[in-house]
ZABAFI-17023 format. One record per residue (C-alpha): x, y, z; residue number from 1. Coordinates in nm, 2 decimals. Layout:
<<X Y Z> NUM>;
...
***
This chain:
<<-0.01 0.03 0.00> 1>;
<<0.18 0.34 -0.12> 2>;
<<0.18 0.60 0.17> 3>;
<<0.00 0.94 0.18> 4>;
<<0.26 1.18 0.18> 5>;
<<0.01 1.46 0.26> 6>;
<<-0.14 1.27 0.57> 7>;
<<0.19 1.16 0.68> 8>;
<<0.31 1.54 0.73> 9>;
<<-0.06 1.65 0.88> 10>;
<<-0.05 1.41 1.14> 11>;
<<0.32 1.40 1.19> 12>;
<<0.31 1.78 1.29> 13>;
<<-0.05 1.78 1.47> 14>;
<<0.16 1.57 1.75> 15>;
<<0.49 1.80 1.66> 16>;
<<0.31 2.16 1.72> 17>;
<<0.03 2.02 1.94> 18>;
<<0.23 2.15 2.29> 19>;
<<0.51 2.42 2.43> 20>;
<<0.59 2.09 2.64> 21>;
<<0.82 2.00 2.38> 22>;
<<0.84 1.69 2.57> 23>;
<<0.50 1.55 2.56> 24>;
<<0.57 1.67 2.13> 25>;
<<0.86 1.43 2.15> 26>;
<<0.63 1.16 2.29> 27>;
<<0.32 1.18 2.08> 28>;
<<0.56 1.23 1.77> 29>;
<<0.79 0.91 1.84> 30>;
<<0.47 0.69 1.87> 31>;
<<0.36 0.80 1.52> 32>;
<<0.69 0.84 1.38> 33>;
<<0.82 0.49 1.48> 34>;
<<0.55 0.35 1.28> 35>;
<<0.70 0.43 0.94> 36>;
<<1.07 0.49 1.05> 37>;
<<1.28 0.22 1.24> 38>;
<<1.38 0.43 1.59> 39>;
<<1.42 0.33 1.90> 40>;
<<1.59 0.69 2.02> 41>;
<<1.50 1.01 1.89> 42>;
<<1.63 1.35 2.04> 43>;
<<1.65 1.69 1.99> 44>;
<<1.99 1.84 2.07> 45>;
<<2.23 2.13 2.08> 46>;
<<2.57 2.08 2.04> 47>;
<<2.88 2.29 2.18> 48>;
<<3.15 2.21 2.00> 49>;
<<3.40 2.37 2.22> 50>;
<<3.32 2.24 2.52> 51>;
<<3.26 1.91 2.37> 52>;
<<2.90 1.83 2.56> 53>;
<<2.57 1.79 2.39> 54>;
<<2.29 1.96 2.55> 55>;
<<1.94 1.76 2.50> 56>;
<<1.59 1.95 2.49> 57>;
<<1.41 1.69 2.46> 58>;
<<1.37 1.32 2.43> 59>;
<<1.23 0.95 2.38> 60>;
<<1.28 0.79 2.62> 61>;
<<1.30 1.10 2.81> 62>;
<<1.60 1.23 2.99> 63>;
<<1.41 1.43 3.25> 64>;
<<1.49 1.76 3.29> 65>;
<<1.54 1.99 2.97> 66>;
<<1.88 2.11 2.87> 67>;
<<1.98 1.80 3.00> 68>;
<<2.39 1.83 2.93> 69>;
<<2.62 1.53 2.84> 70>;
<<2.93 1.50 2.82> 71>;
<<3.08 1.36 2.50> 72>;
<<3.37 1.15 2.41> 73>;
<<3.66 1.26 2.30> 74>;
<<3.72 1.02 2.00> 75>;
<<3.47 1.16 1.68> 76>;
<<3.52 1.57 1.83> 77>;
<<3.64 1.69 1.56> 78>;
<<3.40 1.47 1.35> 79>;
<<3.13 1.59 1.50> 80>;
<<3.23 1.96 1.49> 81>;
<<3.28 1.96 1.14> 82>;
<<2.94 1.80 1.09> 83>;
<<2.80 2.05 1.26> 84>;
<<2.93 2.38 1.12> 85>;
<<2.87 2.21 0.80> 86>;
<<2.55 2.31 0.64> 87>;
<<2.46 1.95 0.53> 88>;
<<2.07 1.93 0.58> 89>;
<<2.05 1.56 0.66> 90>;
<<2.30 1.26 0.72> 91>;
<<2.32 0.91 0.75> 92>;
<<2.57 0.73 1.01> 93>;
<<2.65 0.38 1.16> 94>;
<<2.87 0.29 1.46> 95>;
<<2.95 0.02 1.43> 96>;
<<3.33 -0.07 1.69> 97>;
<<3.26 0.19 1.97> 98>;
<<3.55 0.26 2.23> 99>;
<<3.51 0.20 2.58> 100>;
<<3.34 0.54 2.66> 101>;
<<3.14 0.56 2.36> 102>;
<<3.03 0.26 2.48> 103>;
<<2.94 0.37 2.80> 104>;
<<2.74 0.69 2.61> 105>;
<<2.51 0.42 2.37> 106>;
<<2.40 0.19 2.70> 107>;
<<2.30 0.50 2.92> 108>;
<<2.07 0.64 2.59> 109>;
<<1.89 0.25 2.62> 110>;
<<2.13 0.20 2.26> 111>;
<<2.37 -0.08 2.15> 112>;
<<2.72 -0.16 2.06> 113>;
<<2.63 -0.12 1.69> 114>;
<<2.37 0.22 1.63> 115>;
<<2.24 0.33 1.31> 116>;
<<2.19 0.72 1.28> 117>;
<<2.02 0.97 1.07> 118>;
<<2.08 1.33 1.21> 119>;
<<1.89 1.64 1.03> 120>;
<<1.99 2.00 1.10> 121>;
<<1.72 2.24 1.24> 122>;
<<1.69 2.59 1.12> 123>;
<<1.46 2.89 1.10> 124>;
<<1.55 3.21 0.92> 125>;
<<1.93 3.06 0.79> 126>;
<<2.03 3.05 1.19> 127>;
<<2.06 2.71 1.32> 128>;
<<1.90 2.64 1.61> 129>;
<<1.96 2.23 1.67> 130>;
<<1.97 1.91 1.56> 131>;
<<1.73 1.62 1.54> 132>;
<<1.87 1.33 1.57> 133>;
<<1.71 0.96 1.54> 134>;
<<1.88 0.63 1.64> 135>;
<<1.75 0.27 1.57> 136>;
<<1.98 -0.06 1.70> 137>;
<<2.18 -0.22 1.44> 138>;
<<2.37 -0.12 1.09> 139>;
<<2.26 0.01 0.83> 140>;
<<1.88 0.06 0.95> 141>;
<<1.81 0.40 0.77> 142>;
<<1.77 0.41 0.42> 143>;
<<1.77 0.71 0.19> 144>;
<<1.41 0.72 0.17> 145>;
<<1.37 0.74 0.55> 146>;
<<1.62 1.05 0.49> 147>;
<<1.34 1.18 0.24> 148>;
<<1.06 1.12 0.49> 149>;
<<1.23 1.28 0.77> 150>;
<<1.29 1.60 0.61> 151>;
<<0.97 1.64 0.51> 152>;
<<0.89 1.74 0.90> 153>;
<<1.20 1.95 0.89> 154>;
<<1.02 2.31 0.93> 155>;
<<0.78 2.15 1.22> 156>;
<<1.05 2.01 1.38> 157>;
<<1.23 2.32 1.38> 158>;
<<1.00 2.53 1.50> 159>;
<<0.87 2.35 1.81> 160>;
<<1.24 2.36 1.90> 161>;
<<1.24 2.71 1.87> 162>;
<<0.92 2.74 2.09> 163>;
<<1.06 2.52 2.35> 164>;
<<1.36 2.73 2.31> 165>;
<<1.22 3.07 2.36> 166>;
<<0.91 2.92 2.62> 167>;
<<1.16 2.82 2.86> 168>;
<<1.35 3.12 2.82> 169>;
<<1.00 3.26 2.94> 170>;
<<0.96 3.06 3.21> 171>;
<<1.35 3.13 3.31> 172>;
<<1.30 3.49 3.37> 173>;
<<0.98 3.40 3.51> 174>;
<<1.19 3.23 3.77> 175>;
<<1.37 3.48 3.85> 176>;
<<1.19 3.78 3.85> 177>;
<<0.97 3.58 4.14> 178>;
<<1.38 3.53 4.30> 179>;
<<1.35 3.85 4.28> 180>;
<<1.09 3.96 4.39> 181>;
<<1.12 3.73 4.75> 182>;
<<1.50 3.86 4.76> 183>;
<<1.33 4.20 4.78> 184>;
<<1.06 4.15 5.00> 185>;
<<1.33 4.01 5.23> 186>;
<<1.50 4.30 5.21> 187>;
<<1.24 4.50 5.27> 188>;
<<1.11 4.32 5.57> 189>;
<<1.49 4.37 5.72> 190>;
<<1.42 4.78 5.71> 191>;
<<1.11 4.78 5.80> 192>;
<<1.00 4.99 6.10> 193>;
<<0.99 4.73 6.35> 194>;
<<1.39 4.61 6.21> 195>;
<<1.52 4.92 6.15> 196>;
<<1.87 4.89 6.44> 197>;
<<1.80 5.17 6.73> 198>;
<<1.47 5.23 6.68> 199>;
<<1.45 5.14 7.05> 200>;
<<1.72 5.36 7.16> 201>;
<<1.92 5.61 7.01> 202>;
<<1.70 5.65 6.74> 203>;
<<1.32 5.63 6.91> 204>;
<<1.21 5.98 6.87> 205>;
<<1.28 5.94 6.48> 206>;
<<1.10 5.60 6.47> 207>;
<<0.76 5.78 6.68> 208>;
<<0.82 6.06 6.39> 209>;
<<0.81 5.76 6.12> 210>;
<<0.51 5.60 6.26> 211>;
<<0.30 5.92 6.30> 212>;
<<0.36 6.04 5.92> 213>;
<<0.39 5.68 5.74> 214>;
<<0.03 5.64 5.79> 215>;
<<-0.07 5.94 5.59> 216>;
<<0.03 6.11 5.25> 217>;
<<0.21 6.36 5.33> 218>;
<<0.57 6.49 5.22> 219>;
<<0.84 6.40 5.42> 220>;
<<1.19 6.56 5.39> 221>;
<<1.45 6.32 5.60> 222>;
<<1.76 6.54 5.69> 223>;
<<2.09 6.46 5.78> 224>;
<<2.43 6.36 5.74> 225>;
<<2.59 6.13 5.47> 226>;
<<2.56 5.78 5.58> 227>;
<<2.29 5.82 5.82> 228>;
<<2.03 5.57 5.72> 229>;
<<1.82 5.81 5.51> 230>;
<<1.72 5.56 5.28> 231>;
<<1.65 5.35 5.48> 232>;
<<1.48 5.54 5.72> 233>;
<<1.22 5.64 5.35> 234>;
<<1.18 5.28 5.31> 235>;
<<1.04 5.22 5.65> 236>;
<<0.79 5.48 5.59> 237>;
<<0.71 5.30 5.27> 238>;
<<0.63 4.98 5.49> 239>;
<<0.41 5.14 5.70> 240>;
<<0.20 5.36 5.50> 241>;
<<-0.12 5.22 5.36> 242>;
<<0.12 5.20 5.02> 243>;
<<0.32 4.91 5.08> 244>;
<<0.20 4.72 4.85> 245>;
<<0.25 4.96 4.55> 246>;
<<0.62 5.04 4.41> 247>;
<<0.90 5.18 4.57> 248>;
<<1.11 5.39 4.36> 249>;
<<1.43 5.55 4.45> 250>;
<<1.56 5.83 4.26> 251>;
<<1.96 5.96 4.36> 252>;
<<1.87 6.35 4.18> 253>;
<<2.29 6.35 4.21> 254>;
<<2.37 6.07 3.97> 255>;
<<2.15 6.14 3.68> 256>;
<<2.31 6.37 3.41> 257>;
<<2.12 6.73 3.36> 258>;
<<2.07 6.62 3.02> 259>;
<<1.88 6.31 3.12> 260>;
<<1.70 6.40 3.42> 261>;
<<1.34 6.51 3.30> 262>;
<<1.40 6.20 3.03> 263>;
<<1.43 6.01 3.38> 264>;
<<1.27 6.16 3.64> 265>;
<<0.90 6.23 3.38> 266>;
<<0.92 5.95 3.06> 267>;
<<0.94 6.09 2.68> 268>;
<<0.76 5.94 2.38> 269>;
<<0.87 5.85 2.10> 270>;
<<1.12 6.10 1.89> 271>;
<<1.08 6.34 2.13> 272>;
<<1.48 6.35 2.08> 273>;
<<1.76 6.15 1.88> 274>;
<<1.83 5.85 2.02> 275>;
<<1.45 5.82 2.17> 276>;
<<1.32 5.53 1.92> 277>;
<<1.06 5.46 2.21> 278>;
<<0.82 5.54 2.43> 279>;
<<0.93 5.56 2.81> 280>;
<<0.80 5.57 3.13> 281>;
<<0.98 5.80 3.42> 282>;
<<1.07 5.73 3.80> 283>;
<<0.74 5.96 3.88> 284>;
<<0.49 5.71 3.64> 285>;
<<0.64 5.37 3.77> 286>;
<<0.56 5.50 4.13> 287>;
<<0.20 5.52 4.04> 288>;
<<0.04 5.42 4.35> 289>;
<<0.35 5.40 4.54> 290>;
<<0.60 5.60 4.68> 291>;
<<0.92 5.78 4.53> 292>;
<<1.24 5.84 4.71> 293>;
<<1.44 6.15 4.59> 294>;
<<1.77 6.18 4.75> 295>;
<<1.99 6.41 4.73> 296>;
<<1.72 6.66 4.64> 297>;
<<1.94 6.99 4.71> 298>;
<<2.12 6.81 4.35> 299>;
<<1.82 6.92 4.15> 300>;
<<1.89 7.16 3.91> 301>;
<<1.64 7.48 3.89> 302>;
<<1.48 7.37 3.55> 303>;
<<1.39 6.98 3.73> 304>;
<<1.28 7.22 4.09> 305>;
<<1.02 7.37 3.85> 306>;
<<0.93 7.01 3.68> 307>;
<<0.88 6.92 4.07> 308>;
<<0.68 7.16 4.17> 309>;
<<0.41 7.11 3.92> 310>;
<<0.39 6.77 4.00> 311>;
<<0.36 6.82 4.33> 312>;
<<0.09 7.09 4.29> 313>;
<<-0.09 6.89 4.01> 314>;
<<-0.05 6.57 4.05> 315>;
<<0.03 6.51 3.70> 316>;
<<0.32 6.50 3.48> 317>;
<<0.37 6.54 3.11> 318>;
<<0.64 6.36 2.92> 319>;
<<0.92 6.47 2.71> 320>;
<<0.78 6.58 2.36> 321>;
<<0.43 6.52 2.49> 322>;
<<0.13 6.69 2.54> 323>;
<<-0.08 6.53 2.69> 324>;
<<-0.09 6.54 3.10> 325>;
<<-0.09 6.23 3.32> 326>;
<<-0.20 6.21 3.60> 327>;
<<-0.02 6.01 3.88> 328>;
<<-0.08 5.89 4.24> 329>;
<<0.22 5.92 4.48> 330>;
<<0.38 5.97 4.77> 331>;
<<0.67 6.17 4.80> 332>;
<<0.94 6.14 5.06> 333>;
<<1.28 6.34 4.96> 334>;
<<1.61 6.34 5.11> 335>;
<<1.94 6.55 5.14> 336>;
<<2.26 6.60 5.35> 337>;
<<2.25 6.97 5.25> 338>;
<<2.12 7.33 5.42> 339>;
<<1.79 7.39 5.20> 340>;
<<1.72 7.73 5.37> 341>;
<<2.11 7.88 5.28> 342>;
<<2.06 7.69 4.97> 343>;
<<1.76 7.89 4.92> 344>;
<<1.94 8.25 5.05> 345>;
<<2.24 8.16 4.69> 346>;
<<1.94 8.14 4.47> 347>;
<<1.98 7.76 4.47> 348>;
<<1.70 7.62 4.58> 349>;
<<1.32 7.72 4.52> 350>;
<<1.12 7.83 4.84> 351>;
<<0.81 7.73 4.68> 352>;
<<0.98 7.40 4.64> 353>;
<<1.14 7.39 4.96> 354>;
<<0.78 7.50 5.15> 355>;
<<0.61 7.18 4.97> 356>;
<<0.84 6.94 5.05> 357>;
<<0.91 7.04 5.43> 358>;
<<0.55 6.98 5.52> 359>;
<<0.75 6.71 5.81> 360>;
<<1.11 6.75 5.82> 361>;
<<1.26 6.46 6.00> 362>;
<<1.63 6.52 6.16> 363>;
<<1.84 6.19 6.13> 364>;
<<2.14 6.24 6.44> 365>;
<<2.45 6.09 6.32> 366>;
<<2.62 5.81 6.51> 367>;
<<2.80 6.00 6.75> 368>;
<<2.53 6.14 6.87> 369>;
<<2.36 5.80 6.94> 370>;
<<2.60 5.57 7.01> 371>;
<<2.42 5.33 7.25> 372>;
<<2.38 5.21 6.91> 373>;
<<2.71 5.10 6.83> 374>;
<<2.68 4.75 6.99> 375>;
<<2.36 4.64 6.82> 376>;
<<2.49 4.75 6.43> 377>;
<<2.82 4.63 6.49> 378>;
<<2.62 4.24 6.56> 379>;
<<2.35 4.30 6.29> 380>;
<<2.61 4.42 6.06> 381>;
<<2.86 4.13 6.10> 382>;
<<2.57 3.88 6.06> 383>;
<<2.48 4.05 5.74> 384>;
<<2.78 4.09 5.58> 385>;
<<2.86 3.74 5.71> 386>;
<<2.63 3.57 5.56> 387>;
<<2.67 3.78 5.22> 388>;
<<2.99 3.66 5.17> 389>;
<<2.92 3.34 5.24> 390>;
<<3.11 3.31 5.63> 391>;
<<2.92 2.99 5.82> 392>;
<<3.02 3.06 6.20> 393>;
<<3.01 3.43 6.31> 394>;
<<3.36 3.49 6.45> 395>;
<<3.30 3.64 6.80> 396>;
<<3.47 4.02 6.90> 397>;
<<3.81 4.05 7.03> 398>;
<<3.72 4.19 7.37> 399>;
<<3.78 4.59 7.37> 400>;
<<3.66 4.65 7.04> 401>;
<<3.28 4.79 7.07> 402>;
<<3.45 5.06 7.33> 403>;
<<3.68 5.11 7.09> 404>;
<<3.44 5.17 6.82> 405>;
<<3.23 5.37 7.13> 406>;
<<3.53 5.63 7.15> 407>;
<<3.54 5.70 6.74> 408>;
<<3.36 6.00 6.65> 409>;
<<3.22 5.84 6.33> 410>;
<<3.28 6.14 6.05> 411>;
<<3.13 5.87 5.78> 412>;
<<2.82 5.80 6.03> 413>;
<<2.63 5.40 5.99> 414>;
<<2.80 5.34 5.64> 415>;
<<3.16 5.38 5.74> 416>;
<<3.13 5.17 6.04> 417>;
<<2.92 4.91 5.82> 418>;
<<3.25 4.93 5.57> 419>;
<<3.47 4.87 5.84> 420>;
<<3.29 4.59 5.97> 421>;
<<3.26 4.43 5.61> 422>;
<<3.66 4.53 5.52> 423>;
<<3.72 4.31 5.90> 424>;
<<3.54 4.00 5.78> 425>;
<<3.71 4.00 5.44> 426>;
<<4.02 3.98 5.59> 427>;
<<3.94 3.76 5.90> 428>;
<<4.16 3.47 5.89> 429>;
<<4.00 3.26 6.21> 430>;
<<3.99 3.30 6.57> 431>;
<<3.84 3.63 6.74> 432>;
<<3.69 3.91 6.51> 433>;
<<3.91 4.27 6.50> 434>;
<<3.80 4.54 6.37> 435>;
<<4.05 4.77 6.26> 436>;
<<3.86 5.06 6.41> 437>;
<<4.00 5.44 6.41> 438>;
<<4.08 5.45 6.82> 439>;
<<4.15 5.84 6.92> 440>;
<<3.83 6.01 7.07> 441>;
<<3.92 6.34 6.99> 442>;
<<3.94 6.24 6.63> 443>;
<<3.78 6.49 6.36> 444>;
<<3.77 6.51 6.03> 445>;
<<4.05 6.64 5.88> 446>;
<<4.28 6.65 6.20> 447>;
<<4.51 6.37 6.21> 448>;
<<4.81 6.55 6.32> 449>;
<<4.64 6.57 6.68> 450>;
<<4.57 6.20 6.73> 451>;
<<4.95 6.13 6.60> 452>;
<<5.09 6.33 6.88> 453>;
<<5.25 6.18 7.18> 454>;
<<4.92 6.30 7.44> 455>;
<<4.73 5.98 7.21> 456>;
<<4.72 5.64 7.05> 457>;
<<4.92 5.63 6.76> 458>;
<<4.71 5.62 6.37> 459>;
<<4.82 5.34 6.16> 460>;
<<4.92 5.45 5.81> 461>;
<<4.58 5.36 5.61> 462>;
<<4.39 5.55 5.90> 463>;
<<4.58 5.89 5.77> 464>;
<<4.60 5.81 5.41> 465>;
<<4.22 5.75 5.44> 466>;
<<4.12 6.05 5.66> 467>;
<<4.37 6.23 5.36> 468>;
<<4.21 6.14 5.08> 469>;
<<3.82 6.18 5.27> 470>;
<<3.92 6.57 5.28> 471>;
<<4.04 6.62 4.93> 472>;
<<3.68 6.46 4.81> 473>;
<<3.52 6.71 5.04> 474>;
<<3.71 7.02 4.88> 475>;
<<3.66 6.87 4.51> 476>;
<<3.28 6.79 4.67> 477>;
<<3.32 6.43 4.57> 478>;
<<3.49 6.47 4.20> 479>;
<<3.75 6.19 4.14> 480>;
<<3.86 6.27 3.80> 481>;
<<3.96 6.67 3.61> 482>;
<<4.07 7.00 3.69> 483>;
<<3.97 7.08 4.06> 484>;
<<3.90 6.66 4.11> 485>;
<<4.04 6.49 4.37> 486>;
<<4.32 6.27 4.22> 487>;
<<4.44 6.67 4.06> 488>;
<<4.46 6.79 4.48> 489>;
<<4.66 6.47 4.54> 490>;
<<4.87 6.53 4.28> 491>;
<<4.80 6.11 4.21> 492>;
<<4.64 5.95 3.88> 493>;
<<4.27 5.87 3.92> 494>;
<<4.26 5.50 3.88> 495>;
<<4.58 5.51 4.20> 496>;
<<4.30 5.74 4.38> 497>;
<<4.04 5.49 4.32> 498>;
<<4.21 5.17 4.41> 499>;
<<4.37 5.31 4.78> 500>;
<<4.00 5.38 4.81> 501>;
<<3.89 5.06 4.73> 502>;
<<4.13 4.94 4.98> 503>;
<<4.02 5.18 5.18> 504>;
<<3.66 5.10 5.17> 505>;
<<3.60 5.48 5.08> 506>;
<<3.28 5.48 4.88> 507>;
<<3.29 5.71 4.53> 508>;
<<3.11 5.79 4.21> 509>;
<<2.75 5.64 4.23> 510>;
<<2.87 5.43 4.60> 511>;
<<2.96 5.77 4.74> 512>;
***
């Protein structure tokens, strides 16, 4: 009885493309194809010639996991690489006298020592995406007629494999997003109001204010030195508010170039400027129904301050290049280490914007004014940083370290303490943990000479160097490169300065 080619193609294609589950599709098509071709095993593969491994996308009998990786024997490696790189559509081959390693692989795949093979190249729009391999026990089991029959199914198998790879990529991205979400939720829980270190001691009055303002939507202005934990408190306000289920969007106003600021904050329409190839939502739109945290609000240029004032007044934004007003339901929290009232006097900050932002100011005390929190902070950072750098057993502190830390003035506040703990853990080589803290209680930023006198303990060279770098950074307003940058002031190459800062755990750039 003569085979109906059209019926064969139709029935096989239905089975191949019937589901996004490529393993199920392979099993269905295998049950159909085995009535027309002698086949004991069928698989969709990706060969990596450089690593000499096979990525088995799907197989019958099943190899269980998607993307099963099989290390291939060294013998025949060059031949496999040659055929994989060639443009041959279909190839028939035989294995008759395999080496022991190949024999072990055949046994693992459920095949005998003599095997007939047929390889079919799969491609989409000229790009190779893999191969279909059929195997049958015995030699010379496949004929040219079998090859022509299988070639009819090239496109359905190529489409199925392409869809399977894309589907798995989507599933992988979903898993990554779910994992990121779980991580962010854990992070947010760690910085919620109940978890803030010092909430019952040095920050008790601050946390009382946070709990007062969190349930309402009034703007909050967080004030305090760099490194006191303004972002942590901003997150706490969000988590304690009615908007906790909405997004929390953070904007570092000093880290965005002036030319990109409007686009980043308010978004842009397609074609609004060169390079605007598509529409983009800004940070305010993304914060809809949630909270936007404007860190370093004092760095905003005056033009952006005008647009921010309009958002606060009208609760709507307009994308760059757009004409339509877009309503936004947001709560604004801002923060700065600068004196905004002095900036208003100097014409650097709009007074009307300050009135809008300064509804509920919270002044966060520096660490030197709440030293009772230092022991809890040290143990918190040891626990967290040890987990991050995968130290299994938490080390005990060398006796007297806490007293030494309490005696220090902490110009870098909590961030300086965190960096100091992390550096100590990285350098830790067993035994009790020594945090190499600056000892002199009399130390103030920029005055190392006093502490190196005979009246007090000696500073280490790293302490003196770090203090000098901090002073240069302050004079250079955080800038490292270029004229009047810290590197120029210190008369060293910028890369040399960065290396020293990395070693001494001094933040710079966006980290700063």
